[in-house]
C-alpha positions in Angstrom: -97.4 -78.3 49.3 -100.6 -76.7 48.1 -103.2 -77.2 45.3 -103.7 -75.0 42.3 -105.9 -71.9 42.3 -109.0 -72.0 40.1 -108.3 -71.3 36.4 -104.8 -72.9 36.3 -105.7 -75.6 33.8 -103.1 -76.6 31.2 -105.8 -77.2 28.6 -106.1 -73.9 26.7 -105.0 -74.0 23.1 -103.2 -70.7 23.5 -104.3 -68.6 26.5 -105.2 -64.9 26.3 -102.1 -63.0 27.2 -101.4 -59.3 27.4 -98.2 -57.3 26.9 -95.2 -58.4 29.0 -94.7 -56.2 32.0 -91.3 -54.5 32.7 -88.9 -56.7 34.6 -90.8 -59.9 33.7 -90.4 -62.9 31.4 -93.3 -64.6 29.8 -92.8 -68.4 29.7 -95.0 -70.3 27.2 -95.2 -74.0 28.3 -96.2 -75.8 25.1 -96.8 -79.4 24.2 -95.8 -80.9 20.9 -98.5 -81.8 18.3 -100.1 -85.2 18.1 -98.1 -88.3 17.2 -99.4 -91.8 16.2 -98.4 -92.9 19.7 -100.6 -90.2 21.3 -103.5 -91.2 19.2 -103.1 -94.9 20.0 -102.2 -94.4 23.7 -98.7 -96.0 23.4 -95.3 -95.2 24.9 -93.8 -93.0 22.1 -90.4 -93.4 20.4 -88.0 -90.5 20.5 -88.1 -90.3 16.7 -91.9 -90.3 16.5 -93.2 -87.7 14.0 -96.4 -85.7 14.0 -99.7 -86.9 12.5 -101.6 -84.7 10.1 -103.6 -83.4 13.1 -100.4 -82.8 14.9 -99.1 -80.7 12.1 -102.4 -78.7 12.1 -102.1 -78.2 15.8 -98.6 -76.8 15.5 -99.8 -74.5 12.7 -102.6 -73.2 14.9 -100.0 -72.4 17.6 -98.0 -70.4 15.0 -101.0 -68.4 13.9 -102.1 -67.7 17.5 -98.6 -66.5 18.4 -98.7 -64.2 15.4 -102.2 -63.0 16.1 -101.2 -62.2 19.8 -97.9 -60.6 18.7 -95.8 -63.1 20.7 -92.3 -62.7 19.4 -90.4 -65.7 20.7 -86.8 -64.9 21.7 -85.6 -68.3 22.8 -86.9 -71.9 22.6 -86.1 -74.4 25.3 -86.5 -77.7 23.5 -86.9 -81.3 24.6 -84.6 -83.5 22.4 -87.2 -85.4 20.4 -88.3 -85.4 16.8 -91.9 -84.4 17.7 -90.8 -81.3 19.6 -88.3 -80.3 16.9 -91.0 -80.7 14.2 -93.6 -78.8 16.3 -91.1 -76.0 17.0 -90.2 -75.6 13.3 -93.9 -75.1 12.4 -94.9 -73.1 15.5 -92.1 -70.6 14.9 -92.5 -70.5 11.1 -94.4 -67.1 11.2 -92.0 -65.4 13.6 -90.3 -62.2 12.3 -86.9 -63.7 13.2 -85.8 -67.2 14.0 -85.5 -67.6 17.8 -82.5 -68.9 19.6 -82.8 -72.7 20.2 -81.5 -74.4 23.3 -81.9 -78.2 23.4 -82.3 -79.3 27.1 -81.8 -83.0 27.7 -83.5 -82.8 31.1 -86.8 -81.8 29.5 -87.3 -85.2 27.7 -90.4 -87.2 28.5 -90.4 -90.0 31.0 -88.2 -92.9 29.7 -90.3 -96.1 29.3 -87.2 -98.2 28.6 -87.9 -101.2 26.5 -91.7 -100.6 26.8 -91.6 -98.2 23.9 -94.5 -98.9 21.6 -96.5 -100.8 24.3 -100.0 -99.6 25.4 -100.1 -97.1 28.2 -102.2 -98.3 31.1 -104.6 -95.9 32.8 -103.2 -96.5 36.4 -100.1 -94.5 37.2 -98.8 -97.3 39.4 -99.1 -99.7 36.4 -97.2 -97.3 34.2 -94.4 -97.3 36.7 -94.4 -101.0 37.0 -94.1 -101.5 33.2 -91.5 -98.9 32.6 -89.2 -99.8 35.6 -89.4 -103.5 34.7 -88.3 -102.5 31.1 -85.3 -100.5 32.4 -87.0 -97.1 32.3 -87.5 -94.3 34.8 -89.7 -94.5 37.9 -92.0 -91.5 38.5 -89.8 -90.3 41.5 -86.7 -90.4 39.2 -88.5 -88.6 36.4 -90.0 -85.9 38.7 -86.6 -85.3 40.3 -84.9 -85.0 36.9 -87.4 -82.5 35.5 -87.6 -80.5 38.7 -83.9 -80.0 39.0 -83.6 -79.2 35.3 -86.3 -76.6 35.4 -85.0 -75.0 38.6 -81.7 -74.5 36.9 -83.4 -73.0 33.9 -85.4 -70.6 36.1 -82.2 -69.5 37.7 -80.6 -68.9 34.3 -83.7 -67.0 33.1 -83.9 -64.7 36.2 -80.2 -64.0 35.9 -80.5 -63.0 32.3 -78.1 -65.8 31.1 -80.9 -67.1 28.9 -81.8 -63.9 26.9 -85.2 -62.6 26.0 -88.5 -61.9 27.6 -90.7 -64.3 25.5 -89.5 -67.8 26.1 -91.1 -70.9 24.6 -90.6 -74.2 26.5 -91.6 -76.9 24.0 -91.9 -80.2 25.7 -94.4 -82.9 26.8 -97.6 -83.0 28.9 -96.0 -84.5 32.0 -92.8 -82.5 31.8 -94.8 -79.2 31.4 -97.1 -80.1 34.3 -94.1 -80.8 36.6 -92.7 -77.4 35.5 -96.0 -75.7 36.2 -96.2 -77.3 39.7 -92.7 -75.9 40.5 -93.8 -72.4 39.3 -97.0 -72.6 41.5 -94.9 -73.6 44.6 -96.7 -76.9 44.8 -93.9 -79.1 43.5 -93.6 -81.3 40.4 -95.5 -84.3 41.9 -98.5 -82.1 42.6 -98.3 -80.8 39.0 -98.8 -84.3 37.7 -102.1 -84.5 39.6 -103.6 -82.0 37.1 -105.2 -82.9 33.8 -103.0 -83.8 30.8 -102.1 -80.9 28.6 -103.6 -81.1 25.1 -101.4 -81.7 22.1 -100.5 -78.2 20.7 -101.7 -76.6 24.0 -99.9 -73.6 25.5 -99.9 -72.4 29.1 -98.4 -68.9 29.6 -97.0 -67.7 33.0 -95.1 -64.6 34.1 -91.8 -64.9 35.8 -90.2 -62.0 37.7 -86.5 -61.4 37.0 
């Protein structure tokens, strides 16, 4: 397991990206726009909607994709209202509607009955609260996202998920785990990085 090279922050709004190279896929790891739970630092509900700021963040993502001529072929989508709403806005300026694949394994860490409770700062305390409330532990969450993402990578490289511009629209922790896998550091190491900002996009190249 290794750390990340310099410049691998998840915090860019939309990173500078050039034209896709032959034989590669560009994967855009995007976080949904802000919700009231994000603003108040609470465990979110699956049906949480975007705030006015969250809608604006999704709109900026759409304009940046248009400005950088990113034509999204396929969206890999976490099954929550906030990701669906972000996707609808972020893809609203695309020349054609992308293919949408809802991926259950990309959902955020399940807090169980702790939904709506304040999120503590310490990761150990987050685990204690969510596990006591019947939710996932961090090891369970990491294993679930890692295995899901590894299957998606296999499908992408084999061409069974079509397209060269793929938008994965999920959540900060989910995207950081995916990024850790891509870097060869593992999902747990990915969680050691900074939180991805709402509406942020991290673009990486994947060889077929």
